[in-house]
N, C-alpha and C positions, 0 to 999 in steps of 0.2 A: 859673264855667263852669256853665250849666245841665246839667239831666239829658241832655238830647239830646246836647249836646257830648259829653259823657263817655261815653256808648253809642258814639258815632261812633268816637271815639278808641280805645275798647277793641277795637272790632270791627276796626279798621284793625291793632292790634297782635297780635289773634288770628292774623288772615290770614298776618302776616310770621312769626309763630312756626310756624305750619302750613309754609309755603314753605320755612324753613329746615331742617325735618326730613325733606325729599326727599333720597334718596340719589343714584343714576344715573338722572335722569328721561330719559322718551322725549321725542320733539319734540311730542307733543300735549301733555304736561304743561309744558312749557317755555312753549308758546302760553299755556295757561292762568295760568301763573304771570305772563307779560306784561300779560294782560289784568287780573290782581290788583292789579298795580302800577299800571296806569293808573288802575284805581278810587280805589287809595290816594293817587297825585298828585292826583286830582280832589279827595278828601275833605282831603287836606292844604292844599289852596288854600281851599278853604271855611272850615279852620280858621284859616288865616291872617287870611281876613277878618274872621272873628268876633273873632280877638285884637286886630285894629286897634280895632275897634269897643267893645272892653273894656278900653283901656290905662287908663281912668280908674278901674278896681278895684282898683289896687294890686298886694297880694300875690297875688290869684288871677290876675293877669296873668303875674307871673312865673313862676308854678308853670305856667301853661299854655304859656309859652315853652319851659320847660326839657323838658316831655313831646313840644312839637312838634319840639324839635330831636333828642330820642333816636328819635322817628318816623322823621324824615329819614334819621338815621343807619343806621337799619335797613332803611330803602328802600334806600339805597346798597348796603349788603351783599348784600340781595335782588338787585340790579342785577349785582353781581359775580359771583353764583353762575351767573346765567342766561347770562353770557357765558361764563364757563367750560362750562358743558352745551353750548352752541354750540360751541365749539371741539373739544370730544370727539366730537359727532356728526358735524362736518364730517369729523374724522382716520378715523374708522369708515367713512363713505362712500367717501373715497378708497382705504381697503384694501380694501373691498369690491370696487370699480370694478376695482383691479389684479388680483385673484383672477380675477374673471370674464373680463379681458382675455386672460389667458395662455392659450397654445394648448393645446388638449386633448392628452393623452397617447394616442397610437394603438397597438393591440396589432399586433405583428408578424403579417402574415398567414401562415398557414401553407403552406407547399410545395404548389403543387399538383401533382395526380398526373400531369397531362399534361405538366407541365415536368421531371419526373424521368424519366419513360417513354415513348418516343415512340408514340403510337397508331398502329394499322393504318390503310392509306387506307380510305375506306369503302365502296368496290367491291372491297376485296381477298377473295379465297375465305377463308371460315373452314375451319380444318382440323377434320377429325372424329377424328383420330387421338389416342388418349390419350398424354400425354407418358412418353416411355421412360425408366426410372430410370437413373442413372449409375451404372454398377458399377466398383467400384475394384479393381482387381487389387492384390493386397499384393504387395511387394517379395521375393522368395524371401531366406529368412533363410539365413546362412552355415551350411551343415551342420556339425555337429560331427562330428570325426573319429572313427571306428569304432576298436575295440580294435586289429584287425588295420593300418589305416590308419595309426594313431598309431605303432605297431612300425615298420611299413616305412619311415615319414618317418625315424624315428631311424635306422634301418640305412642308408638311402640316405645320411645326413649321414655315416656311420663310413665307407662305402666311398668317399665323395668325400674323406676326410682330414680332415674337420671335427669333430675329435674332441671339443672343448668344447661345440659345439653337440648332438653325438651323446649326449654324457654326459647333459646337460640333459634331452632328450628321452626317453631311455631311463629316466631318474628319474621324469621326469613320468608315463610310463607304468606305470611300479611303483606310483607313487602311486596311481593310477586303478584299475588291475586288479592288486592283489597277488596274486590267487589265479588269476592267468591261467596258460594252460599255457606261456606264453611268458614267465613271469617269470623262470626260472632262466637262458633264454637272453639276456634284458636285461640281467639282474645280471651275466654274463659277461662281456657285452659292454662293459660299463662297466669292468671290470677290463682287457679289450683295449686300452680307449681309453686308460688310464692307462700301460699296457705300450708301446704306440706313441708315446707322449708322454714315454717313458723315466722315469716317473714310479713305479720300480720297488716302492717300499715301499707306496704307495697300492695298486698293481696285486695287490700280495701279499695285503694285508687284503681287499680286494675279492673274491680268489680264496676266500679262506679262508670269505668270507660264503656263497658259492655250496655249498662243501661242506658248511657246516653246516647251511644252509637246505634245500637239495635233494640229500641224500647218494644218493638213487636216480635223480637225473635224467639225462638223457642228455647233460649238458654235465660230468658227472665226470671222465672221460677227458681232455677237452680241458682242463679246469681244473689237475688234477695236473700236466699236461705244460708249462702255461704259469706256472704258480707255480713249477716247478722251474727254468724258464728265468729267471724274475725273481730267484730266490736265486743263480744260476749268473752273471748279469749284475752282481749286487752284489758278487761273489767269495766265497759262502759256496757252496763246492763240496759240503760234507755234507749240508746242507740239500737242497740240490739232488739229491745221490745218493739220498737217502732219499725224496724222491718219485718219481724215476724208476723205482726199484725197486719201490715201492707200485704204480705204475702198471703194470709188468710183470707183477707178481703179482696183480692182480684183475682186469685187462682184457689178457690177452696175446693176443687176436686181434683187437686194434683197431689201425688206423694209427698212434694215438697212442702205443702200446707199441712199435711199429717205431722210431718217432723217439725215443722214450726210450733204446731199447737202443743207437741211434747216439750219444747224448749221454754215455751213461755210457763209452762207449770213448772219448770226447773227456776224461773226467776222468780215465782211468787213467793 
């Protein structure tokens, strides 16, 4: 094989090697590779013609055939690479087409102000008066009972014969107004409630609290009389007599002293 043939064969091999180095080729690069393959086919054909004319040269012809077969294999590999690139480009084109054909996502339009609030007719007269503020009148809170009101409420329950409720109300009054001028009356009436319920022991204990806490109060004569009556109801005439006599001694001109004198006559 002469020097010209060797140069042509070497040039063809170099072109094939450059083609195999391509990664992901573009469409233009694929077209260029196809043109190179066409040129290689033409050169291979020329080489085949020269081989036929050089068949009589023995070993040189065999070497030329071997190189020619190698060149044809590389050309076939390059053709396969081009086909693979064509398929990849076709898939990419289809994918882009499907994306572009998808309907666009439209944003939800904001509700129109005119759809929410009816507008006034165009010929309607505009009011020049300013909007009047809305005045909210607060509901009247339930008034807390006064000192006298709370006492009268408990006293009414006592007069109605509702002794349990009266005792609770009088106790609530004492808890809230312990230094009230009506405190001794409230405590005394609690004893009266026990006495009316025939709970004489509780009545005696409550009357004793009145005597201890308010020794100078206006309820002392009443308390001595009622405490003596409670002892008398329990059958303790001695304790009852002592209380009646104390009442006559300390408060002789009171109506309670007169009642105590009558009770003493009953005990004799």
